C-alpha positions in Angstrom: 0.0 0.0 0.0 1.1 3.5 -0.8 1.6 6.0 2.1 -0.8 9.0 2.0 -0.2 12.4 3.6 -3.0 14.5 5.1 -2.8 18.3 5.7 -5.3 18.6 8.6 -6.3 20.8 11.5 -8.6 22.7 9.2 -10.5 22.0 11.5 -9.3 19.0 13.5 -13.0 17.8 13.7 -13.0 17.1 10.0 -9.5 15.6 10.1 -10.8 13.1 12.6 -13.6 12.2 10.0 -10.9 11.7 7.3 -8.8 9.5 9.5 -11.7 7.3 10.5 -13.2 7.1 7.0 -9.9 6.2 5.4 -9.1 3.5 7.9 -12.6 2.0 7.8 -12.6 1.8 4.0 -9.1 0.3 3.9 -10.2 -2.4 6.4 -13.3 -3.1 4.3 -11.4 -3.3 1.1 -8.7 -5.6 2.5 -11.2 -7.9 4.3 -10.4 -6.5 7.7 -6.7 -7.2 7.6 -5.0 -3.8 7.2 -4.9 -0.2 8.4 -4.1 2.8 6.3 -0.5 4.0 6.1 -0.9 7.7 6.8 1.1 10.8 7.6 -0.9 13.6 9.2 0.2 17.2 9.9 -2.4 18.9 11.9 -2.0 22.7 11.4 -3.2 25.5 13.7 -6.4 26.7 12.1 -6.0 30.1 13.9 -3.0 30.7 11.6 -4.9 30.3 8.4 -8.6 30.5 9.1 -10.9 33.1 7.6 -8.4 34.6 5.2 -9.9 37.4 3.2 -7.2 39.6 1.6 -4.7 38.6 -1.1 -2.0 39.0 1.6 -3.9 36.6 3.9 -4.2 34.0 1.1 -0.5 34.3 0.2 0.2 33.5 3.9 -2.1 30.5 3.7 -0.3 29.3 0.6 3.1 29.6 2.4 1.8 27.6 5.4 0.3 24.8 3.2 3.3 24.6 0.9 5.6 24.2 3.9 3.4 21.4 5.3 3.2 19.7 1.9 7.0 19.7 1.6 7.4 18.2 5.1 4.9 15.4 4.3 6.7 14.7 1.0 10.0 14.6 2.7 8.6 12.2 5.4 7.6 9.7 2.7 4.0 10.6 1.6 3.4 9.5 -2.0 0.3 11.7 -2.5 -1.5 14.4 -0.4 -5.0 15.4 0.6 -5.7 19.0 1.9 -8.5 18.2 4.3 -10.6 21.3 3.8 -12.6 22.7 0.8 -11.8 26.4 1.4 -8.0 25.8 1.5 -8.1 24.5 -2.0 -8.1 28.1 -3.1 -4.3 27.8 -3.0 -4.3 24.3 -4.5 -2.3 25.2 -7.6 0.5 26.8 -5.6 0.7 23.8 -3.3 0.6 21.3 -6.1 3.3 23.1 -8.0 5.6 23.1 -5.0 6.1 19.3 -4.6 6.7 16.4 -6.9 4.0 14.1 -5.6 0.3 14.4 -6.6 -2.2 16.4 -4.6 -5.7 15.1 -5.0 -8.2 17.9 -5.5 -11.4 17.7 -3.4 -13.7 19.2 -6.1 -12.3 16.9 -8.8 -13.1 13.9 -6.5 -16.7 15.1 -6.1 -17.1 16.0 -9.7 -15.8 12.6 -10.9 -18.2 10.8 -8.4 -21.2 12.9 -9.7 -20.3 12.2 -13.3 -20.1 8.5 -12.6 -23.6 8.7 -11.0 -24.9 10.7 -14.1 -25.9 13.6 -11.8 -25.7 16.9 -13.7 -27.2 19.5 -11.4 -26.4 20.5 -7.8 -26.5 23.2 -5.2 -23.2 23.8 -3.6 -23.1 24.5 0.2 -20.1 25.6 2.2 -18.2 28.7 3.3 -18.5 31.9 1.4 -15.4 31.5 -0.7 -16.5 28.0 -1.8 -20.1 28.9 -2.5 -19.8 32.3 -4.1 -16.3 32.5 -5.7 -15.6 31.0 -9.1 -12.4 29.0 -8.4 -14.3 26.0 -6.8 -17.5 26.2 -8.8 -15.6 26.1 -12.1 -13.8 23.0 -11.0 -17.1 21.2 -10.6 -18.6 22.6 -13.8 -15.7 21.1 -15.7 -17.1 17.7 -14.7 -20.4 18.5 -16.3 -22.2 19.7 -13.2 -24.6 22.7 -13.5 -24.7 24.6 -10.2 -27.5 26.6 -8.7 -26.4 30.2 -8.1 -25.5 30.9 -4.5 -28.2 32.6 -2.3 -26.4 35.2 -0.2 -28.7 34.7 2.7 -27.8 31.0 2.7 -24.1 31.9 2.3 -24.2 34.2 5.4 -26.1 31.7 7.5 -23.8 28.8 6.6 -20.7 31.0 7.1 -21.9 31.7 10.7 -22.8 28.1 11.4 -19.5 26.7 10.1 -17.1 29.2 11.8 -19.0 30.0 15.0 -20.3 26.5 15.7 -18.9 23.5 13.7 -15.3 24.6 13.8 -15.7 24.5 17.6 -17.3 21.1 17.6 -20.7 22.6 18.4 -23.8 21.1 16.8 -27.1 22.9 17.4 -30.6 21.7 16.7 -31.5 25.1 15.3 -28.6 24.8 12.8 -29.7 21.3 11.8 -33.2 22.7 11.1 -31.7 25.6 9.1 -29.7 23.3 6.9 -32.7 21.0 6.4 -34.8 24.0 5.3 -32.1 25.1 2.8 -32.0 21.6 1.3 -35.8 21.4 1.1 -35.9 24.7 -0.7 -33.2 23.5 -3.1 -35.4 20.4 -3.9 -38.3 22.6 -4.7 -36.2 24.2 -7.5 -35.8 20.9 -9.3 -32.1 20.6 -8.5 -31.0 17.0 -8.4 -28.4 16.9 -5.7 -26.5 18.8 -3.0 -22.8 19.1 -2.6 -21.5 19.6 1.0 -18.6 21.8 0.1 -17.4 22.1 3.7 -15.8 19.1 5.4 -17.7 19.9 8.7 -21.2 20.1 7.3 -21.8 16.3 7.6 -21.9 16.9 11.3 -25.3 18.6 10.7 -26.9 16.4 8.1 -27.6 12.7 7.6 -26.3 12.2 4.1 -28.0 8.8 3.8 -31.5 10.0 4.7 -32.5 13.2 2.9 -34.9 14.5 0.3 -32.0 14.9 -2.2 -28.8 12.9 -2.9 -26.1 14.4 -0.7 -22.5 14.4 -2.0 -20.3 14.8 1.1 -17.0 16.2 -0.1 -15.0 15.0 2.9 -16.3 11.4 2.5 -15.7 11.4 -1.2 -12.2 13.0 -0.9 -11.3 10.4 1.8 -12.4 7.6 -0.5 -10.2 9.0 -3.3 -7.3 8.8 -0.8 -8.2 5.2 -0.2 -8.1 4.5 -3.9 -4.6 6.0 -4.0 -3.4 4.0 -1.0 -4.6 0.7 -2.5 -3.2 1.5 -6.0 -6.6 2.0 -7.6 -5.8 5.6 -8.7 -2.9 7.0 -10.8 
């Protein structure tokens, strides 16, 4: 099996989800005989969180590049950045090392294409929902995206940063997310993409009015494919 590197801590709650998912899937796919060979660097979210200016994002890129290089030097053969929003600096990180970095939106887009799902609403932080860099990556896989509703963007931004990033799950927030998904269904959209690795803390992805594509779960599974040699 190939060793996989995880850039985590963005937040540590979602890194825990990645670690558990990857190991469970490796166990299943090896008939319960193996654990996943992983290297994890858990960053300090306070050092990179809620970047807004170009200067902020340049700093984020520097932090993630340094982490990627350390993981490569430690023996990782590919990397996952365990956060959707941090993929804004994906190109800079990928260009800084010789090993592959598996893009979270590509993993989601490939899964949706395989399922023949061509329309979706994207939910996540403001820079994922409203900026083009993430949306265009999904569109390249043939997915038509519902325009972001700014009221939803603001509500989700608050829930993610003020609650989920602190491990807080509130019933009111669960209801708010359910209402958003129900309204999406009424617009004849065929699926929902959870473009924040913490949002699965709020929604049961297996029991909903619409198919839910959980970016963290799908990204972790792409890492499992790499570990087991099922991905190039």
